[in-house]
C-alpha positions in Angstrom: -20.0 1.8 9.7 -17.4 3.6 11.7 -16.4 0.4 13.6 -16.1 -1.6 10.4 -13.9 1.0 8.8 -11.8 1.3 11.9 -11.4 -2.5 12.1 -10.4 -2.6 8.4 -7.8 0.2 8.9 -6.3 -1.5 12.0 -6.1 -4.9 10.3 -4.5 -3.4 7.3 -2.0 -1.5 9.4 -1.0 -4.5 11.5 -1.1 -7.1 8.7 2.0 -5.6 7.0 4.2 -7.4 9.6 2.6 -10.7 8.7 4.0 -11.0 5.2 6.1 -14.1 5.5 6.8 -15.4 2.0 8.1 -14.5 -1.3 6.2 -15.7 -4.3 8.4 -16.9 -7.2 8.0 -18.8 -10.4 10.2 -21.7 -9.1 8.6 -25.1 -9.6 9.5 -28.8 -9.5 8.2 -30.2 -12.9 8.3 -33.8 -11.6 6.7 -32.9 -8.2 9.5 -34.2 -6.2 12.6 -33.0 -4.2 15.5 -34.8 -2.7 17.1 -33.6 0.5 20.6 -34.6 1.6 19.9 -35.2 5.3 22.7 -35.2 7.9 21.4 -33.2 10.8 23.4 -33.9 14.0 21.8 -34.0 17.4 18.7 -35.1 19.2 15.3 -33.3 18.9 13.3 -32.4 22.1 11.1 -35.5 21.3 14.1 -37.7 21.9 14.5 -38.9 18.3 17.4 -37.8 16.1 16.9 -34.6 14.0 17.4 -36.8 11.0 14.5 -39.1 11.9 12.3 -36.2 12.8 13.0 -34.5 9.4 12.4 -37.7 7.5 9.2 -38.3 9.4 8.0 -34.8 8.4 9.0 -35.5 4.8 7.0 -38.7 4.8 3.9 -37.0 6.3 4.1 -34.3 3.6 4.5 -36.9 0.8 1.4 -38.8 2.2 -0.7 -35.6 2.5 0.2 -34.0 -0.8 0.8 -34.7 -4.5 4.5 -34.0 -3.9 7.2 -36.6 -3.2 10.0 -35.9 -0.8 13.1 -38.2 -0.9 16.0 -38.4 1.6 19.6 -39.3 1.0 21.4 -40.4 4.1 24.3 -38.1 3.7 24.8 -34.6 4.8 24.7 -31.8 2.3 25.9 -28.4 3.5 23.1 -25.9 2.6 25.7 -23.1 2.4 28.0 -24.9 -0.1 28.3 -22.7 -3.2 26.3 -19.9 -1.6 29.2 -17.5 -1.5 29.0 -14.0 -3.1 28.1 -14.4 -6.7 27.6 -18.2 -6.5 24.2 -19.9 -7.2 24.6 -22.9 -4.9 25.8 -26.4 -5.5 22.6 -28.0 -6.6 22.3 -30.1 -3.5 19.2 -29.9 -1.3 21.0 -29.8 2.0 19.3 -29.4 5.4 20.8 -27.8 8.5 20.2 -25.7 11.6 22.2 -22.5 12.2 21.9 -19.1 13.9 22.9 -17.3 10.7 22.6 -17.6 7.0 25.9 -19.0 5.8 27.8 -16.6 8.0 25.5 -13.6 7.6 23.4 -12.7 10.7 19.6 -12.5 10.4 17.0 -11.0 12.7 15.6 -12.6 15.9 12.2 -13.0 14.2 13.5 -15.4 11.5 12.1 -19.0 12.0 13.4 -20.7 8.8 15.0 -20.0 5.5 15.2 -21.7 2.1 18.3 -21.2 0.0 17.4 -21.6 -3.6 19.8 -23.0 -6.2 19.2 -21.5 -9.6 19.4 -23.4 -12.8 18.9 -21.4 -16.0 17.0 -23.5 -18.6 16.7 -20.7 -21.1 20.1 -18.9 -21.3 19.2 -16.9 -24.4 
């Protein structure tokens, strides 16, 4: 009993650092999203980052009930994300070592910048 309680206590203590998402009520009513893909450079696999991203999108589309679409033009993920702005409505993709000019910690792997659209302004 002591071991079980100790294990539960240790797991509870260390699991706090494992929280890695934020639940929200955001949803895609038509179960699809379009990304404006224009990622420069070559991935370690030797293919372009664009091709790798599109291949990943195709794999997720095949494996889920969600459809990902790609537009072959870049969309800056930071456009419209200035202070007070809600984004430009474009699903842009990019790699950076900061969030639109704001530094983030060394433990950050990826971020999603959400564009808000108020459908019930009342």
